[in-house]
N, C-alpha and C positions, 0 to 999 in steps of 0.2 A: 482497776488495774490488770491489764494482761499479765498472764504467769507463763512460765515455761514449763511443760511436762519433760520430766527426766525418767526413763522406762529401762529395763532389763528385762530377762527372759522369766525372771520369779512372780512379775506383773502378768502373768498370760491371762486376764481377761482384760485388762486395759491396752494391752500390744493389743490383742484381737480387736477390742472395739474401734481403735483408731485405725487400726488398719484397715478396718472395713468403712470407716470414715473416709479415707483418704484413696480408695480404692474406686472413687465416681469421679469422670471428668465435672459431672455438675456441681459435685460438693465443692469440687477445689473452686469452680466458679462461683461460689456461695461464700467459700472464706474470702475469696480475693475481694468480691464486693462489700462485705461487713470489714473486711480490713481500714476501706475507707469512711463509712459511719455505719450508724445503727439502721436498719430496714424489718418492717413488719413483713408477714410471710407474703401477703397480696402485691407487696412492691417487689420482694424478690420475684415470685410468679411473674411479673411484669415485665421485670427489666430481662430476666432471663428466659422468657417467651415459654412459661410451663404452666401447667395446668394447675390449680392453687392445692389442689389434693398432692401433687405429685411433690411441688415444693414443702409442703408439710410434712411429708415422707422422708425427704432428704434433710430436714430440719431436725429430726426427729432423732435421725442418727446421729447428727452432730451432736448434738444433745447429751445423748445417750454417751459419744466419746468424752463427754467434757471441753469440747473445742469450743460451744458457743452456749449460752445462757438464753432463754426466754423470758419473758415479762410480761404477765398479763395486764392489759391497761384498755380502759374503756375506749370504745369507738362509735362510730357514728351510728352503725347496726350494730349493736352487742359489742362484746370485746375482740380487740385484737392481740396476737402475740407479737413483740416488738423482739428480735434477735440481736443480740449482741455478741461479737467476737471475743472470748477471754482466753485465748492461748494466742502468743505471737511465736513461741518457738517449742519442739518437737524433738528429743534424742532419745536414742534406743541405742543401749548396750547389748553388745550378742554376747551376753556371758549373763551368769545369776551372782547373787549378793555375795554367795561363798566363794566365789570367784573374784571380787573385788579386796586387794589386800592393799591399796594405796591410801596412806591418810592423807586426807585434803584440809588446808585452812582458808578459810576466805576472809579478806580483809577489804571493807569499804573504808575507802578515803576520800571525804568532803573537797570538791572542787575547788575551793576557796584556802583548803589548807597545806596552799603551798609555800617553801621554804626560798624560793629563789624566781625570778621572773626578769624577762627582759620582752618589752611589748613596746609597739611602734600604733599610734591609731591607724584607723578607725580600733578604739579600745574602749572595754566599760565591763561593770560585773552589775548583776540585779541578784536582790533576794527575791522570795515568793513577795514579798509587800511591796518592792520599788526599788529603783537604782540605786546605789550604792556609790554614793560620792558623785563627782563631776564626770559626764560622758567625755570620752577622746583625750584625758588626763593619766598618761603612764602611771603618774607618782601615786595616785588614786590607789593604783594596785597594792599601796602599802597600808590602806586604813584597815582598822582592827576589825572593822564591821565584815570584812571580805570573807572571815570562818562562817558566814551566811549565804554566803554566795550560792544560786543554786543554776547561774549560766554566766559565763564570762567569752570576751572573745576581744580579738586582736589582728590589727592588720598584717603583723610580723614579729616573728620573736619565739618564745617559750614561757612554759610556766614548768616547774620541777618539784616533785612528792618526794619525801622520804616513808619509806615503808618499813615496820618491824620487821626482823629476821630471826627475832629469838627462838622459832622452831626449827631451824636448819643450822644452828649453831654445832651439831655433832657432825653436820657433813652435806655434802651437795644436795641440792632436789632434785628431782628426776624430770621435773616439769613445773614451768611457770606460765601461767595465763595472765594476760594483763588485757581488761577491756571498757571500752568508753565509748560513750555517744558523742558524735563529731560530724563537725562540716567545714565548708570554706566560710569565707568572712568578707562580704563587701556591704557597701552602704544599701542599709533595709537587704532582700534578698534578690537572688541573682542566680537560676536556674541555671547558667551556661557560666559558671566561675570556679574553674578546676584550681585545685590545691593540693602541693606535694605533701603530707602529715607524715612526721617521722616521729618515733619512737627510740628514745636512749634508756637505757639500762646499765647503770654502773658506770656512765661514760662512754658506753659502747653502743653504737648505732645497730639498733637491731634490723628493722625495715620502715620502710616508708610506703603509705597509701596516698594514692592518687587520690582523693574526693572531685566528684563533678562537678559540684554546686554548693551554692548556699541557698537550704533548702527554704523553700516558703511556698505560699499559694493554695495552702490549707493549713489551718491551724494544728500547731502541737497538741499531742492528745493531752499533756499534762500541763499546757501553758495555762496561768492564772487569766484572769478573766481583765486585766489591767494591763497586760504584754498586746501591743498596737499589731494589726495583722499585717501589716508593710512589713513589719520586720521578720528576720530570720526566727521560722518556726520550730526545727526538728532535724536531727541529724542521722547519721545510720549508725549502730551499733558496730563498731569492730574490736576483734579479737587478735592480739599477739601473742604466739604462740612460743615457747622458749622450750627447746627440749634437748636429747641426748644425739638427736638426728638431726637436728636442723631447728631452724626459724620457721614459722609458717603464721599468713596472715590470713583469718578465717582457716578455711581448711588448706590451701595451697601454699604448696612449700617458696619458701622467698630464699632463703640459701641455707648452707649446710653449716653454719657457723653453730658449734656446739654450746651446750648450757654452759659446759666445763669452763669454758672461755672469760666468761660473767662471773667468775668469783665471788656467788653467793655468801658463803657462809666465811668468808674474808673480811669483811666489813663488820660496823657496826647497824647498818643499817641498807636496804635497798634502795637506793636512787632511781628516778624514775623522770624524765624529763620526754614532755610532747610540745613538739612545735614543728615550725618550719624553717630548715637550713637555707642559710643564708646564699648558696648557691644553687638553691630548690631552679627547676624547670618552671614549674608553676607557684609562684610567692603568694599566694591567695588567701593567706590568713587562716585562721581557724577558730571556730566555735567550739565550746567544751559545755555538754551540757551535765548538771547535775539531778537528783530525784526532786522534781518537780516541774522543771523544765522540757518540753521535747517529746519522746514517743516511748521512752524509757525510765522507769521506777529505780533508777540505779546512779549513783557515782563514780568514781572509779573503782574497778572492784579488781583486786589481783588475788589467785588462787596458787597456792602450792602445793605443790604434791610432792612427797616424801616417802 
């Protein structure tokens, strides 16, 4: 399972190691190569037209930074080092821990724990063990086994969740982040199939992401073996951020709508709806991945900053 590196200026040695690792175009190319699959050092050298000794030096720098790990395996002529990418995202706060005063509550919501839905075929749910009820039958979304869902999809509609808000009853939060792995939904997979996927919070539209594809062509990193290669394989991890100065989709500002407009402390819960608007330009459905499918080991994650 790949992880995230969160750094601040107190982590002087680690910041320096990660900075050194990312300061080389060759090492960046190695990271991009390993994102697709594992390679041994000789294979990396061949693909990037490097001397094996030079490839080994670059691998050592990346390993010291914790970005990759190497495993010694027996080879035809002695042993060989298999290289695996183990970090997918790195963030750096340009401050020290003493300067970070915000409390953060993180809530993981299983994708099958929705409280309302409206879906049309193609649609379905699967757990790590197999399908949950019949495929392309919207009524099956009521099946109690949905709580075990690790992937759900629909051609049109939405699913809605309720998050607890106990921690913010004393006042409005300063920032809310909601992240999920998503993609469009077509029969099987389709790399040219856009869909406008919208997030609503407390009944208010937050932001719409134009997803380019129903992704496939390679297996999702976490998918169980029984999941067919012809099906949707993975999504993109998207983060909606609601702040006092506006709404952001990942790092790009989407609108000037303030967090105060959502009334977080005025309700008994935080309602989060994800789906496709009826008047969307691209009504390409949605796949929603949980922790066991796709590329990211997470469900829907909400972070509340107070």
